[in-house]
N, CA, C and O atoms as a GROMACS GRO file, in nm:
protein
  504
    1MET      N    1  -4.439  -5.163   1.075
    1MET     CA    2  -4.307  -5.191   1.022
    1MET      C    3  -4.314  -5.316   0.936
    1MET      O    4  -4.380  -5.413   0.973
    2SER      N    5  -4.247  -5.313   0.823
    2SER     CA    6  -4.244  -5.427   0.732
    2SER      C    7  -4.117  -5.508   0.753
    2SER      O    8  -4.016  -5.456   0.798
    3GLU      N    9  -4.125  -5.634   0.719
    3GLU     CA   10  -4.009  -5.722   0.730
    3GLU      C   11  -3.999  -5.802   0.602
    3GLU      O   12  -4.099  -5.854   0.552
    4LEU      N   13  -3.880  -5.812   0.549
    4LEU     CA   14  -3.856  -5.888   0.427
    4LEU      C   15  -3.766  -6.006   0.463
    4LEU      O   16  -3.658  -5.988   0.519
    5ARG      N   17  -3.811  -6.126   0.430
    5ARG     CA   18  -3.731  -6.247   0.454
    5ARG      C   19  -3.719  -6.322   0.324
    5ARG      O   20  -3.816  -6.339   0.250
    6ALA      N   21  -3.597  -6.368   0.296
    6ALA     CA   22  -3.574  -6.444   0.172
    6ALA      C   23  -3.455  -6.535   0.190
    6ALA      O   24  -3.359  -6.499   0.258
    7ASN      N   25  -3.460  -6.651   0.130
    7ASN     CA   26  -3.345  -6.741   0.128
    7ASN      C   27  -3.253  -6.708   0.012
    7ASN      O   28  -3.131  -6.721   0.023
    8THR      N   29  -3.311  -6.666  -0.100
    8THR     CA   30  -3.233  -6.634  -0.219
    8THR      C   31  -3.297  -6.516  -0.290
    8THR      O   32  -3.420  -6.509  -0.304
    9ILE      N   33  -3.215  -6.425  -0.336
    9ILE     CA   34  -3.262  -6.316  -0.421
    9ILE      C   35  -3.192  -6.334  -0.554
    9ILE      O   36  -3.069  -6.338  -0.561
   10SER      N   37  -3.271  -6.344  -0.661
   10SER     CA   38  -3.213  -6.367  -0.794
   10SER      C   39  -3.266  -6.264  -0.893
   10SER      O   40  -3.353  -6.184  -0.860
   11ASP      N   41  -3.212  -6.268  -1.014
   11ASP     CA   42  -3.255  -6.174  -1.117
   11ASP      C   43  -3.398  -6.206  -1.160
   11ASP      O   44  -3.456  -6.306  -1.115
   12ALA      N   45  -3.455  -6.122  -1.246
   12ALA     CA   46  -3.594  -6.138  -1.288
   12ALA      C   47  -3.621  -6.272  -1.354
   12ALA      O   48  -3.731  -6.327  -1.342
   13ALA      N   49  -3.521  -6.326  -1.424
   13ALA     CA   50  -3.538  -6.456  -1.490
   13ALA      C   51  -3.526  -6.572  -1.392
   13ALA      O   52  -3.562  -6.685  -1.424
   14GLY      N   53  -3.474  -6.544  -1.272
   14GLY     CA   54  -3.456  -6.650  -1.174
   14GLY      C   55  -3.335  -6.737  -1.198
   14GLY      O   56  -3.324  -6.845  -1.141
   15THR      N   57  -3.244  -6.692  -1.284
   15THR     CA   58  -3.130  -6.775  -1.321
   15THR      C   59  -2.996  -6.728  -1.264
   15THR      O   60  -2.895  -6.797  -1.281
   16GLY      N   61  -2.993  -6.614  -1.199
   16GLY     CA   62  -2.865  -6.564  -1.148
   16GLY      C   63  -2.884  -6.458  -1.042
   16GLY      O   64  -2.997  -6.424  -1.006
   17PRO      N   65  -2.774  -6.407  -0.992
   17PRO     CA   66  -2.783  -6.304  -0.889
   17PRO      C   67  -2.831  -6.172  -0.948
   17PRO      O   68  -2.822  -6.149  -1.068
   18VAL      N   69  -2.881  -6.085  -0.862
   18VAL     CA   70  -2.924  -5.953  -0.907
   18VAL      C   71  -2.801  -5.872  -0.946
   18VAL      O   72  -2.691  -5.895  -0.895
   19THR      N   73  -2.821  -5.777  -1.035
   19THR     CA   74  -2.712  -5.690  -1.078
   19THR      C   75  -2.714  -5.563  -0.994
   19THR      O   76  -2.814  -5.491  -0.992
   20LEU      N   77  -2.603  -5.536  -0.926
   20LEU     CA   78  -2.591  -5.413  -0.848
   20LEU      C   79  -2.522  -5.308  -0.934
   20LEU      O   80  -2.409  -5.328  -0.977
   21THR      N   81  -2.589  -5.199  -0.959
   21THR     CA   82  -2.529  -5.093  -1.040
   21THR      C   83  -2.506  -4.967  -0.959
   21THR      O   84  -2.392  -4.921  -0.952
   22GLY      N   85  -2.606  -4.911  -0.899
   22GLY     CA   86  -2.590  -4.786  -0.827
   22GLY      C   87  -2.598  -4.801  -0.675
   22GLY      O   88  -2.579  -4.703  -0.603
   23GLN      N   89  -2.626  -4.918  -0.627
   23GLN     CA   90  -2.639  -4.939  -0.485
   23GLN      C   91  -2.504  -4.930  -0.416
   23GLN      O   92  -2.399  -4.949  -0.479
   24SER      N   93  -2.508  -4.903  -0.288
   24SER     CA   94  -2.384  -4.896  -0.210
   24SER      C   95  -2.345  -5.036  -0.165
   24SER      O   96  -2.381  -5.081  -0.056
   25ALA      N   97  -2.273  -5.102  -0.249
   25ALA     CA   98  -2.223  -5.236  -0.220
   25ALA      C   99  -2.089  -5.250  -0.290
   25ALA      O  100  -2.061  -5.179  -0.387
   26ALA      N  101  -2.007  -5.340  -0.242
   26ALA     CA  102  -1.878  -5.362  -0.307
   26ALA      C  103  -1.902  -5.405  -0.451
   26ALA      O  104  -1.986  -5.491  -0.477
   27LYS      N  105  -1.828  -5.346  -0.543
   27LYS     CA  106  -1.843  -5.381  -0.684
   27LYS      C  107  -1.734  -5.476  -0.730
   27LYS      O  108  -1.746  -5.539  -0.836
   28ALA      N  109  -1.627  -5.488  -0.651
   28ALA     CA  110  -1.522  -5.585  -0.680
   28ALA      C  111  -1.445  -5.610  -0.550
   28ALA      O  112  -1.428  -5.519  -0.469
   29TRP      N  113  -1.399  -5.732  -0.533
   29TRP     CA  114  -1.315  -5.764  -0.418
   29TRP      C  115  -1.234  -5.888  -0.450
   29TRP      O  116  -1.270  -5.968  -0.537
   30ALA      N  117  -1.124  -5.903  -0.378
   30ALA     CA  118  -1.040  -6.022  -0.397
   30ALA      C  119  -0.960  -6.050  -0.271
   30ALA      O  120  -0.917  -5.958  -0.201
   31ARG      N  121  -0.941  -6.176  -0.244
   31ARG     CA  122  -0.846  -6.222  -0.143
   31ARG      C  123  -0.737  -6.293  -0.223
   31ARG      O  124  -0.767  -6.380  -0.304
   32PHE      N  125  -0.611  -6.255  -0.199
   32PHE     CA  126  -0.504  -6.307  -0.284
   32PHE      C  127  -0.373  -6.317  -0.207
   32PHE      O  128  -0.358  -6.261  -0.099
   33ASP      N  129  -0.279  -6.391  -0.265
   33ASP     CA  130  -0.144  -6.404  -0.215
   33ASP      C  131  -0.059  -6.302  -0.289
   33ASP      O  132  -0.040  -6.313  -0.410
   34GLY      N  133  -0.008  -6.203  -0.218
   34GLY     CA  134   0.070  -6.098  -0.281
   34GLY      C  135   0.209  -6.139  -0.324
   34GLY      O  136   0.276  -6.065  -0.396
   35THR      N  137   0.254  -6.256  -0.283
   35THR     CA  138   0.386  -6.303  -0.325
   35THR      C  139   0.379  -6.382  -0.454
   35THR      O  140   0.480  -6.397  -0.523
   36THR      N  141   0.261  -6.434  -0.488
   36THR     CA  142   0.245  -6.515  -0.610
   36THR      C  143   0.135  -6.463  -0.702
   36THR      O  144   0.121  -6.512  -0.814
   37THR      N  145   0.056  -6.366  -0.658
   37THR     CA  146  -0.064  -6.312  -0.725
   37THR      C  147  -0.170  -6.418  -0.747
   37THR      O  148  -0.252  -6.406  -0.839
   38THR      N  149  -0.171  -6.522  -0.666
   38THR     CA  150  -0.275  -6.624  -0.671
   38THR      C  151  -0.401  -6.567  -0.606
   38THR      O  152  -0.398  -6.527  -0.490
   39ILE      N  153  -0.511  -6.564  -0.681
   39ILE     CA  154  -0.638  -6.518  -0.627
   39ILE      C  155  -0.706  -6.637  -0.560
   39ILE      O  156  -0.735  -6.737  -0.624
   40ASN      N  157  -0.732  -6.625  -0.430
   40ASN     CA  158  -0.799  -6.732  -0.356
   40ASN      C  159  -0.950  -6.728  -0.374
   40ASN      O  160  -1.015  -6.832  -0.386
   41LYS      N  161  -1.006  -6.608  -0.376
   41LYS     CA  162  -1.150  -6.590  -0.394
   41LYS      C  163  -1.172  -6.446  -0.438
   41LYS      O  164  -1.098  -6.357  -0.398
   42SER      N  165  -1.275  -6.424  -0.522
   42SER     CA  166  -1.298  -6.288  -0.571
   42SER      C  167  -1.438  -6.273  -0.626
   42SER      O  168  -1.511  -6.371  -0.645
   43GLU      N  169  -1.475  -6.150  -0.652
   43GLU     CA  170  -1.600  -6.116  -0.720
   43GLU      C  171  -1.572  -6.000  -0.814
   43GLU      O  172  -1.512  -5.900  -0.774
   44ASN      N  173  -1.614  -6.012  -0.938
   44ASN     CA  174  -1.593  -5.911  -1.043
   44ASN      C  175  -1.445  -5.882  -1.065
   44ASN      O  176  -1.407  -5.768  -1.093
   45VAL      N  177  -1.362  -5.984  -1.053
   45VAL     CA  178  -1.218  -5.971  -1.077
   45VAL      C  179  -1.179  -6.074  -1.182
   45VAL      O  180  -1.202  -6.194  -1.164
   46SER      N  181  -1.118  -6.027  -1.292
   46SER     CA  182  -1.076  -6.120  -1.396
   46SER      C  183  -0.932  -6.164  -1.378
   46SER      O  184  -0.897  -6.278  -1.412
   47SER      N  185  -0.846  -6.075  -1.325
   47SER     CA  186  -0.706  -6.113  -1.305
   47SER      C  187  -0.637  -6.012  -1.214
   47SER      O  188  -0.687  -5.902  -1.190
   48LEU      N  189  -0.521  -6.054  -1.166
   48LEU     CA  190  -0.436  -5.970  -1.082
   48LEU      C  191  -0.295  -5.979  -1.138
   48LEU      O  192  -0.243  -6.089  -1.158
   49SER      N  193  -0.233  -5.864  -1.165
   49SER     CA  194  -0.098  -5.861  -1.221
   49SER      C  195  -0.002  -5.801  -1.121
   49SER      O  196  -0.034  -5.705  -1.051
   50ASP      N  197   0.118  -5.858  -1.116
   50ASP     CA  198   0.227  -5.803  -1.036
   50ASP      C  199   0.304  -5.708  -1.127
   50ASP      O  200   0.368  -5.752  -1.222
   51THR      N  201   0.297  -5.578  -1.099
   51THR     CA  202   0.359  -5.479  -1.187
   51THR      C  203   0.487  -5.420  -1.129
   51THR      O  204   0.539  -5.321  -1.181
   52GLY      N  205   0.536  -5.479  -1.023
   52GLY     CA  206   0.658  -5.433  -0.957
   52GLY      C  207   0.658  -5.483  -0.815
   52GLY      O  208   0.562  -5.548  -0.772
   53LEU      N  209   0.763  -5.454  -0.741
   53LEU     CA  210   0.770  -5.500  -0.602
   53LEU      C  211   0.657  -5.439  -0.522
   53LEU      O  212   0.656  -5.318  -0.498
   54ALA      N  213   0.562  -5.521  -0.480
   54ALA     CA  214   0.445  -5.482  -0.401
   54ALA      C  215   0.351  -5.389  -0.476
   54ALA      O  216   0.269  -5.321  -0.414
   55LEU      N  217   0.360  -5.385  -0.608
   55LEU     CA  218   0.269  -5.306  -0.692
   55LEU      C  219   0.183  -5.403  -0.773
   55LEU      O  220   0.233  -5.499  -0.831
   56PHE      N  221   0.053  -5.376  -0.775
   56PHE     CA  222  -0.041  -5.467  -0.839
   56PHE      C  223  -0.140  -5.392  -0.925
   56PHE      O  224  -0.169  -5.275  -0.901
   57THR      N  225  -0.194  -5.461  -1.025
   57THR     CA  226  -0.307  -5.412  -1.104
   57THR      C  227  -0.416  -5.518  -1.096
   57THR      O  228  -0.394  -5.633  -1.133
   58LEU      N  229  -0.533  -5.477  -1.048
   58LEU     CA  230  -0.649  -5.564  -1.037
   58LEU      C  231  -0.742  -5.531  -1.153
   58LEU      O  232  -0.787  -5.417  -1.165
   59ASN      N  233  -0.771  -5.628  -1.238
   59ASN     CA  234  -0.857  -5.609  -1.355
   59ASN      C  235  -0.998  -5.655  -1.325
   59ASN      O  236  -1.019  -5.763  -1.268
   60TYR      N  237  -1.096  -5.573  -1.363
   60TYR     CA  238  -1.237  -5.604  -1.338
   60TYR      C  239  -1.293  -5.693  -1.448
   60TYR      O  240  -1.252  -5.683  -1.564
   61THR      N  241  -1.386  -5.778  -1.412
   61THR     CA  242  -1.463  -5.855  -1.510
   61THR      C  243  -1.563  -5.763  -1.578
   61THR      O  244  -1.574  -5.763  -1.701
   62ASN      N  245  -1.635  -5.685  -1.499
   62ASN     CA  246  -1.731  -5.587  -1.549
   62ASN      C  247  -1.679  -5.448  -1.515
   62ASN      O  248  -1.643  -5.422  -1.400
   63SER      N  249  -1.674  -5.360  -1.613
   63SER     CA  250  -1.616  -5.228  -1.596
   63SER      C  251  -1.695  -5.140  -1.500
   63SER      O  252  -1.814  -5.161  -1.477
   64MET      N  253  -1.626  -5.041  -1.445
   64MET     CA  254  -1.689  -4.940  -1.362
   64MET      C  255  -1.744  -4.829  -1.451
   64MET      O  256  -1.700  -4.813  -1.564
   65ALA      N  257  -1.838  -4.754  -1.400
   65ALA     CA  258  -1.900  -4.645  -1.475
   65ALA      C  259  -1.804  -4.530  -1.498
   65ALA      O  260  -1.810  -4.463  -1.601
   66ASP      N  261  -1.715  -4.507  -1.402
   66ASP     CA  262  -1.618  -4.397  -1.413
   66ASP      C  263  -1.497  -4.430  -1.327
   66ASP      O  264  -1.489  -4.537  -1.267
   67ALA      N  265  -1.404  -4.338  -1.322
   67ALA     CA  266  -1.279  -4.360  -1.248
   67ALA      C  267  -1.283  -4.296  -1.110
   67ALA      O  268  -1.179  -4.257  -1.057
   68ASN      N  269  -1.401  -4.285  -1.051
   68ASN     CA  270  -1.415  -4.223  -0.919
   68ASN      C  271  -1.438  -4.326  -0.810
   68ASN      O  272  -1.517  -4.302  -0.718
   69GLY      N  273  -1.370  -4.439  -0.819
   69GLY     CA  274  -1.386  -4.544  -0.721
   69GLY      C  275  -1.304  -4.521  -0.595
   69GLY      O  276  -1.233  -4.421  -0.583
   70MET      N  277  -1.316  -4.614  -0.502
   70MET     CA  278  -1.243  -4.608  -0.378
   70MET      C  279  -1.200  -4.750  -0.343
   70MET      O  280  -1.273  -4.845  -0.368
   71LEU      N  281  -1.082  -4.763  -0.286
   71LEU     CA  282  -1.038  -4.896  -0.244
   71LEU      C  283  -1.000  -4.895  -0.098
   71LEU      O  284  -0.960  -4.793  -0.041
   72THR      N  285  -1.013  -5.010  -0.038
   72THR     CA  286  -0.963  -5.033   0.096
   72THR      C  287  -0.914  -5.176   0.098
   72THR      O  288  -0.953  -5.257   0.015
   73GLY      N  289  -0.830  -5.207   0.193
   73GLY     CA  290  -0.779  -5.343   0.199
   73GLY      C  291  -0.701  -5.368   0.325
   73GLY      O  292  -0.682  -5.280   0.408
   74ALA      N  293  -0.658  -5.490   0.338
   74ALA     CA  294  -0.582  -5.530   0.455
   74ALA      C  295  -0.488  -5.643   0.418
   74ALA      O  296  -0.511  -5.717   0.322
   75THR      N  297  -0.383  -5.655   0.496
   75THR     CA  298  -0.290  -5.765   0.480
   75THR      C  299  -0.265  -5.827   0.617
   75THR      O  300  -0.298  -5.767   0.719
   76ASN      N  301  -0.208  -5.945   0.618
   76ASN     CA  302  -0.180  -6.013   0.743
   76ASN      C  303  -0.033  -6.051   0.746
   76ASN      O  304   0.014  -6.129   0.664
   77PHE      N  305   0.039  -5.996   0.841
   77PHE     CA  306   0.180  -6.024   0.858
   77PHE      C  307   0.208  -6.027   1.007
   77PHE      O  308   0.173  -5.932   1.077
   78THR      N  309   0.268  -6.131   1.058
   78THR     CA  310   0.280  -6.150   1.202
   78THR      C  311   0.357  -6.041   1.275
   78THR      O  312   0.330  -6.016   1.392
   79ASN      N  313   0.451  -5.975   1.210
   79ASN     CA  314   0.527  -5.870   1.276
   79ASN      C  315   0.474  -5.730   1.250
   79ASN      O  316   0.537  -5.632   1.289
   80THR      N  317   0.360  -5.719   1.184
   80THR     CA  318   0.303  -5.588   1.152
   80THR      C  319   0.158  -5.587   1.197
   80THR      O  320   0.076  -5.662   1.145
   81ALA      N  321   0.128  -5.502   1.292
   81ALA     CA  322  -0.006  -5.501   1.350
   81ALA      C  323  -0.110  -5.439   1.258
   81ALA      O  324  -0.227  -5.479   1.263
   82CYS      N  325  -0.072  -5.345   1.176
   82CYS     CA  326  -0.171  -5.274   1.097
   82CYS      C  327  -0.120  -5.251   0.956
   82CYS      O  328  -0.095  -5.136   0.917
   83ALA      N  329  -0.105  -5.355   0.880
   83ALA     CA  330  -0.059  -5.343   0.742
   83ALA      C  331  -0.178  -5.319   0.652
   83ALA      O  332  -0.292  -5.345   0.692
   84GLY      N  333  -0.155  -5.270   0.531
   84GLY     CA  334  -0.268  -5.247   0.444
   84GLY      C  335  -0.230  -5.214   0.302
   84GLY      O  336  -0.115  -5.225   0.262
   85LEU      N  337  -0.331  -5.173   0.227
   85LEU     CA  338  -0.314  -5.138   0.087
   85LEU      C  339  -0.316  -4.987   0.071
   85LEU      O  340  -0.388  -4.917   0.143
   86LEU      N  341  -0.239  -4.939  -0.021
   86LEU     CA  342  -0.229  -4.797  -0.048
   86LEU      C  343  -0.253  -4.774  -0.196
   86LEU      O  344  -0.217  -4.858  -0.278
   87ALA      N  345  -0.312  -4.661  -0.230
   87ALA     CA  346  -0.323  -4.626  -0.371
   87ALA      C  347  -0.183  -4.600  -0.423
   87ALA      O  348  -0.099  -4.545  -0.352
   88GLN      N  349  -0.158  -4.640  -0.546
   88GLN     CA  350  -0.025  -4.619  -0.603
   88GLN      C  351   0.001  -4.470  -0.615
   88GLN      O  352  -0.090  -4.391  -0.643
   89ASP      N  353   0.127  -4.430  -0.593
   89ASP     CA  354   0.162  -4.289  -0.583
   89ASP      C  355   0.151  -4.211  -0.713
   89ASP      O  356   0.120  -4.092  -0.708
   90SER      N  357   0.175  -4.271  -0.826
   90SER     CA  358   0.181  -4.194  -0.950
   90SER      C  359   0.077  -4.240  -1.050
   90SER      O  360   0.034  -4.356  -1.048
   91GLY      N  361   0.036  -4.149  -1.136
   91GLY     CA  362  -0.054  -4.185  -1.246
   91GLY      C  363  -0.198  -4.198  -1.203
   91GLY      O  364  -0.234  -4.172  -1.088
   92ASP      N  365  -0.281  -4.238  -1.298
   92ASP     CA  366  -0.423  -4.260  -1.273
   92ASP      C  367  -0.439  -4.399  -1.215
   92ASP      O  368  -0.424  -4.498  -1.287
   93VAL      N  369  -0.470  -4.408  -1.088
   93VAL     CA  370  -0.479  -4.539  -1.025
   93VAL      C  371  -0.616  -4.604  -1.040
   93VAL      O  372  -0.627  -4.726  -1.038
   94PHE      N  373  -0.720  -4.524  -1.056
   94PHE     CA  374  -0.854  -4.578  -1.077
   94PHE      C  375  -0.892  -4.557  -1.222
   94PHE      O  376  -0.896  -4.444  -1.271
   95ARG      N  377  -0.921  -4.665  -1.290
   95ARG     CA  378  -0.970  -4.659  -1.428
   95ARG      C  379  -1.098  -4.741  -1.436
   95ARG      O  380  -1.130  -4.814  -1.342
   96THR      N  381  -1.169  -4.731  -1.542
   96THR     CA  382  -1.295  -4.805  -1.551
   96THR      C  383  -1.273  -4.956  -1.563
   96THR      O  384  -1.363  -5.033  -1.531
   97THR      N  385  -1.156  -4.999  -1.608
   97THR     CA  386  -1.130  -5.141  -1.628
   97THR      C  387  -1.039  -5.203  -1.523
   97THR      O  388  -1.033  -5.326  -1.512
   98ASP      N  389  -0.969  -5.122  -1.444
   98ASP     CA  390  -0.877  -5.176  -1.344
   98ASP      C  391  -0.840  -5.072  -1.240
   98ASP      O  392  -0.875  -4.954  -1.251
   99VAL      N  393  -0.767  -5.116  -1.139
   99VAL     CA  394  -0.716  -5.026  -1.035
   99VAL      C  395  -0.574  -5.071  -1.000
   99VAL      O  396  -0.546  -5.191  -0.995
  100GLU      N  397  -0.487  -4.975  -0.977
  100GLU     CA  398  -0.349  -5.003  -0.937
  100GLU      C  399  -0.335  -4.972  -0.788
  100GLU      O  400  -0.393  -4.875  -0.739
  101PHE      N  401  -0.258  -5.055  -0.717
  101PHE     CA  402  -0.237  -5.032  -0.575
  101PHE      C  403  -0.106  -5.097  -0.533
  101PHE      O  404  -0.047  -5.175  -0.607
  102GLU      N  405  -0.063  -5.063  -0.412
  102GLU     CA  406   0.058  -5.124  -0.358
  102GLU      C  407   0.031  -5.165  -0.214
  102GLU      O  408  -0.057  -5.110  -0.148
  103THR      N  409   0.108  -5.262  -0.168
  103THR     CA  410   0.097  -5.305  -0.029
  103THR      C  411   0.214  -5.247   0.050
  103THR      O  412   0.323  -5.226  -0.003
  104GLY      N  413   0.188  -5.223   0.178
  104GLY     CA  414   0.291  -5.167   0.265
  104GLY      C  415   0.265  -5.209   0.408
  104GLY      O  416   0.166  -5.276   0.438
  105ASN      N  417   0.354  -5.169   0.498
  105ASN     CA  418   0.334  -5.207   0.638
  105ASN      C  419   0.288  -5.088   0.721
  105ASN      O  420   0.266  -4.980   0.668
  106SER      N  421   0.273  -5.108   0.851
  106SER     CA  422   0.216  -5.005   0.938
  106SER      C  423   0.307  -4.885   0.956
  106SER      O  424   0.264  -4.784   1.010
  107SER      N  425   0.430  -4.894   0.912
  107SER     CA  426   0.521  -4.779   0.918
  107SER      C  427   0.512  -4.697   0.790
  107SER      O  428   0.598  -4.614   0.763
  108ASN      N  429   0.406  -4.721   0.710
  108ASN     CA  430   0.385  -4.655   0.581
  108ASN      C  431   0.496  -4.685   0.482
  108ASN      O  432   0.522  -4.609   0.390
  109ALA      N  433   0.562  -4.798   0.503
  109ALA     CA  434   0.667  -4.840   0.409
  109ALA      C  435   0.602  -4.922   0.298
  109ALA      O  436   0.540  -5.025   0.325
  110ALA      N  437   0.618  -4.878   0.176
  110ALA     CA  438   0.567  -4.955   0.063
  110ALA      C  439   0.666  -5.066   0.031
  110ALA      O  440   0.763  -5.087   0.104
  111GLU      N  441   0.642  -5.135  -0.077
  111GLU     CA  442   0.730  -5.241  -0.124
  111GLU      C  443   0.743  -5.356  -0.025
  111GLU      O  444   0.852  -5.411  -0.006
  112VAL      N  445   0.632  -5.392   0.036
  112VAL     CA  446   0.627  -5.509   0.123
  112VAL      C  447   0.518  -5.600   0.066
  112VAL      O  448   0.402  -5.560   0.059
  113GLU      N  449   0.555  -5.722   0.027
  113GLU     CA  450   0.458  -5.818  -0.026
  113GLU      C  451   0.416  -5.913   0.085
  113GLU      O  452   0.500  -5.960   0.162
  114PHE      N  453   0.288  -5.942   0.092
  114PHE     CA  454   0.232  -6.027   0.196
  114PHE      C  455   0.165  -6.149   0.134
  114PHE      O  456   0.121  -6.145   0.019
  115THR      N  457   0.159  -6.257   0.209
  115THR     CA  458   0.095  -6.378   0.158
  115THR      C  459  -0.056  -6.373   0.167
  115THR      O  460  -0.125  -6.440   0.090
  116GLN      N  461  -0.111  -6.294   0.258
  116GLN     CA  462  -0.256  -6.284   0.273
  116GLN      C  463  -0.297  -6.138   0.254
  116GLN      O  464  -0.264  -6.053   0.336
  117CYS      N  465  -0.368  -6.112   0.146
  117CYS     CA  466  -0.412  -5.976   0.114
  117CYS      C  467  -0.560  -5.977   0.077
  117CYS      O  468  -0.611  -6.074   0.022
  118GLY      N  469  -0.627  -5.869   0.108
  118GLY     CA  470  -0.766  -5.853   0.067
  118GLY      C  471  -0.788  -5.711   0.019
  118GLY      O  472  -0.738  -5.616   0.080
  119ILE      N  473  -0.861  -5.694  -0.090
  119ILE     CA  474  -0.892  -5.562  -0.144
  119ILE      C  475  -1.041  -5.553  -0.173
  119ILE      O  476  -1.102  -5.651  -0.216
  120LEU      N  477  -1.098  -5.437  -0.148
  120LEU     CA  478  -1.240  -5.410  -0.167
  120LEU      C  479  -1.253  -5.282  -0.247
  120LEU      O  480  -1.194  -5.180  -0.212
  121ILE      N  481  -1.330  -5.286  -0.354
  121ILE     CA  482  -1.348  -5.170  -0.444
  121ILE      C  483  -1.494  -5.126  -0.437
  121ILE      O  484  -1.586  -5.206  -0.452
  122MET      N  485  -1.512  -4.997  -0.414
  122MET     CA  486  -1.645  -4.937  -0.415
  122MET      C  487  -1.653  -4.844  -0.536
  122MET      O  488  -1.551  -4.790  -0.579
  123GLY      N  489  -1.771  -4.827  -0.590
  123GLY     CA  490  -1.794  -4.742  -0.706
  123GLY      C  491  -1.922  -4.785  -0.773
  123GLY      O  492  -2.002  -4.858  -0.715
  124ASP      N  493  -1.943  -4.741  -0.895
  124ASP     CA  494  -2.062  -4.777  -0.970
  124ASP      C  495  -2.022  -4.857  -1.094
  124ASP      O  496  -1.927  -4.820  -1.164
  125LEU      N  497  -2.092  -4.964  -1.120
  125LEU     CA  498  -2.068  -5.042  -1.240
  125LEU      C  499  -2.125  -4.972  -1.362
  125LEU      O  500  -2.222  -4.897  -1.352
  126ALA      N  501  -2.063  -4.997  -1.476
  126ALA     CA  502  -2.110  -4.935  -1.601
  126ALA      C  503  -2.243  -4.992  -1.642
  126ALA      O  504  -2.298  -4.953  -1.745
   0.00000   0.00000   0.00000
């Protein structure tokens, strides 16, 4: 059996992180405040727009290869045990440059904005 140990994995030039294109890893993620659209921390996210009550558009820094992505997420609200993110009901929600989604509570009620939100996008980068 082989074992690989490393403190840092970088690109071939040694100047940055490796580029994940087809591997099964998150291609974009963000932790944000859904009441102000303030992004606290993110990867491959250029901006977050509030497009309506509890409706958001997350814009990618680097585009996806196609519109066949998947999202998952979570929110934190003291009176809701299992709140989360839902794909927006109408239109094309996954595009190569962004994804639309809405937040809701555990009763499947949309239009609930939370102060602590996290979203994770899976797919392939272009």
